[in-house]
N, C-alpha and C positions, 0 to 999 in steps of 0.2 A: 389340428388338423387332422391328425391321426385320429383322434375323436370321431371327427366327421366322416371320416374315409370309412371307419370299421361301421357307423350307424348306417351310412347308406349302402354299405356294401351289404349288412342284414337286410334292407327292404328288396334287395333284388336278386341274391345269388341263389337262393333256393325255392324262388318263387314259381308257380306252375308255368308261367307263359315262358321266363328264362329256361327251366328245362325240357319245355316243347319244344323252344327254336334250338336248342344244343340238339335235340334229337334229331329234327328234321336236319340239320347242317350235315351231323355225322352221317347220317344215312343217306344223305345226298352225295356227300364226299365218297362213301363208298361204292354206291351205286355206278356214279358218273366214272369211277377208277376200274370197276368190273366192265362197263360199255366200253370206256377207251382200250383198255388193254384187249379185250376181245376183239374189238373192229381193227386195231392196228396191225395185231397178229393174224387176222386173217384177210384184212385188204393186203397186206406185204406177200402173205402164201399166193394170193391169187394173181398179184401181179409180178410174181417170179414165175409161176407156173405160164403165164402168158407170154412173157417175155422168152420164156424157153420154148415155149410151143413156136413161135413165130422165126426164132433163130434156128430150129432143128428141122422144122418141118414146113414152113410157111411157102417157100418155094414149090416143092413137091404138091403141096396142097393145092397154089393156084393152078399150075400145071394140069392136075389132074380135074380140076373143076372147069379150066377157061383153055383146053389147048388150043382152041382156033386163035386165041390172041396172041400166043405166042410168050417165047421166053423174056423179049425186053418188055412186054407189058408186066408181065408176074415179078421181075426184077424192080421196077419200078412201084410197083405195090409192096413188095417185100420190103421195101427201105422205107415207104412211109409208115409201114403197119408195125414196123422195128421202133422207127424214130417216136410212134405215141406210145408205144408199148416201155420203151425206155423212160418217157415221161412220167408215165404211171408209175413206174418202178421206183423213180426217183423220189416222187411225191409220198409213195405209201411207204418208204424207208424212212422217211423223216418221220411220217406219222407214228411209225412204230418206234422212234426214238425218242418222241416226244412221250408215248406211253411207257415206255421201258425207264423213263427219268423218273416218272410216279410210281415205278416197282422197287426202285432202290430203298434202302434204310432211310438216308437222308431225304431222298424225293417223296417220301410219304407225306413229309411235314411239309416241304412245298405244293404237293397237290391239295393241301388243305389250305395253306395259306393264299391260293390264288383264289378259292371259293370265299373265303373270307373278306377279300379284298376286291371284291367284284360284286355284281348286283346282290346277291343273296345276301353277303355280307352287310351291304349297307341297310338293307331293309331290317336284319337285327338289330344292329345298332339303332337305327331309327324306332323302333320297338321298345327297346332300353332305355332309351332316352326319354320316350314318353311315358314309360312306367316309372322313372325315377323324376323325371322334372315337371312334365305333363299332369301327372298324376294329380301334383302338389296344387295345382288350381284346379282341377276337376273336382277333388276331394275337400277343397276350401283350407287345406293345410298350409297354404303359403304364406299367410298373414302369422301365423306362430314360427314359421321359418324365418322370415323377415324381422321379427321381433328380436330372436336372437343374434341374427346377424346381418345386419341391413344391407350390406354389401352384395348385391346380386352376383357381381364376377366371381366374389369367392365360390359361392354357391353353385356355379357353371363349372368353376374349374374342378371343385370337389365331386360334383356328379359326372363328368367328361372324364375324369380319371378312373372313376370305378365303370364306368361302361367301357372304358377301354381296356380295365384290366380282366374282367368280366369274360369279354370279346377274346381277347390274347388267350386266357386261360382254356376256352373252347376250342380256340384254332388248334392248340397243341394238344388238347385231348384229343381232338378229331384225327390229328396227324395220327398218333399213336393207335387209333382206330384202324385207320387205312395201312396203317404198317403192320397191325396184328391179321387183318383180311389179308394182305401180300404173301406174308411167311405162312399163313394156313391154307388159303385157298388158290390167290390170284398166281404165285409163281407156278403153280403145278397145271391150273386149267390154259395158261398161257405164257409159255417159256418164251421170256424175251431177253434171256440173257445176253443175245448175239448182239443186241443194241444196247447194253449198258454201257453208261460214259466210263472214262478211264477212273479208275481210284484218285480219289480228292477233287476231280473235276464238278463230279454230281453234289459233294460237300459244298465247294466253293457257290456253285449256280445256285443251291439250295439257301444257301446263308444269306445270298442278297434277297432271294423270292421273300424269304420269311423277315428278314431285314426290312425291306419294302413293305410288307403287308404289317407288321409292326406300327410303322410310320404312317401309312395309308388310313389304317384303323384308327390310330391317334388322333390325329386331323379330323376324320371324319366323326371321331364321338364327339370331339369339343363344336364342330359344327351342328351336329345334330341336337346336342343339349342347347347351345345358344339358339339353335331354330325352335326348340322346343320351349323356352324363356320366353320367346318374342309370342308365339303365337298362343301360349297358354293352355293348352288342351293336348289330350293323346292323341286324338282323331286328327287335329289340325297339324301334328307333327308328321303323322303317316301320310298325309295328304300334300302338305306343302314341300317335304321330304321326298316324297315319290317323284312329284314333278321336277325338283333338281337333279333326282338321279336321271330322270329323262331328259333334262338338257344335257347334262355331263355327257349323255352317250352321242350326241349330235355331231355331226362333223367327222364321222369314221371315212366315209367315201372319197372326199378330198384328204391325200395324204399330206402334201404341204401344210394346209391348214391343220388339219388335225393333229400335227406333231406340235403343235403349240399351244392347242386347247387342254383344258383340264384332263378331259378325258382321253385324250391321247398319251399326255405323259402319264396317266394311271396305266394306261395300257403297255407303256415302254417301261415304267419301274417294274411291274409285274409280267412283264416279256409274255403277255397274252398274245395268242397266236391262233388262227382260224384251222388248225387241225382237228379238234373235235367240239360238236356242236354242245358244248357243257355250258356250266354256268358263265364263264366269263365273256361268252360270245355276244352279249349284248352291247359289248363296248368296240367290238371289233378287234382287228390284231393290232400290235405294236407297228407304229410308224414307221422304222427301219430308217428314219433320218438319220444324215450324216453330223449333224448338229447335235454336240453335246448335251447330254440329257439335264446337265449341271444349270447347264445355259437356257435350256427350253423349261425348265421348272421354274424361272424366276418371276415371270407373269402371272403364273397361277397362285405361288404362293403371297405375290404383293396383292393378288386380288382375295385370296383367301383371308389373308391379316385385315385386308381392308373390310371385307365384311364380316369377320368376327366382331372386330373392335365397334363397327356400328351398331351390330346385333347385340352386344353385350350393354353399350349404352342405351338403345332403344329397351331392351328389356329394363334394364335400374330406372328408367325415365317411367314406364308406364307401372313398377311397383311403387314407386315415391308418390304417384299420383292415382294409384288404385284406392 
């Protein structure tokens, strides 16, 4: 297997498509970090200023503009305005905290992990799976592959491992690039140090995000390569894989159902939130369900395991009868 891994890695590691996908992902991680930190900082400053203005001058401004309506009217208006301003302040504070987590040293890896374990990362996985498996059928080299090793399941395993390792390597490298941006530019342009989590809290949170991303990308790699072995083409891999991504994203509008669906389990695993309209917004936010994630993920794992077993069998059957 070691020889097969090295051979398959050589096919994909430094290919132009692989490097292009990494460049897109790394650039995307940095630009979304820039946008999120700027948005979080500016929104919090505006909300803080708005709340302070209502608390300090709201009543006097109302009396000046509406003297005929009296003090009772202005008191009611001020109470409503302050309540709305406090809600906006709380929302903006949460947004700033999310952006600040991505600005810490461990948080840079977490920011990249969320990107690779959501829509863009799955597109990368599909493209690499098509490059490794689908191209074998497009270029008619699959016969030689199966003559050397007739077990399609073994080829799926090896190619899945290569896709997964390449994606994890790209994810960690993208995290280092985000970290370099934060140290060189981000912290100077948007100082969010007041919102940094306590030492150790960010490390634990990011460890969960990175660990979740490693697990998610591993499962996605096996699924993508199995799909590619069944459809037997690069374009078919992208088409049917894209359709699968669309199906996974359905159901976010219903919290109780979303919590049990594969897309909701993914959102909870990666703690996706609606604070920023970035990569993971396609999934909707985490469900917030009180039922433990380890329980809710069981149907998804059972469905995935069944699908993979059937997919490997179908790929093996098609190869044997081709």
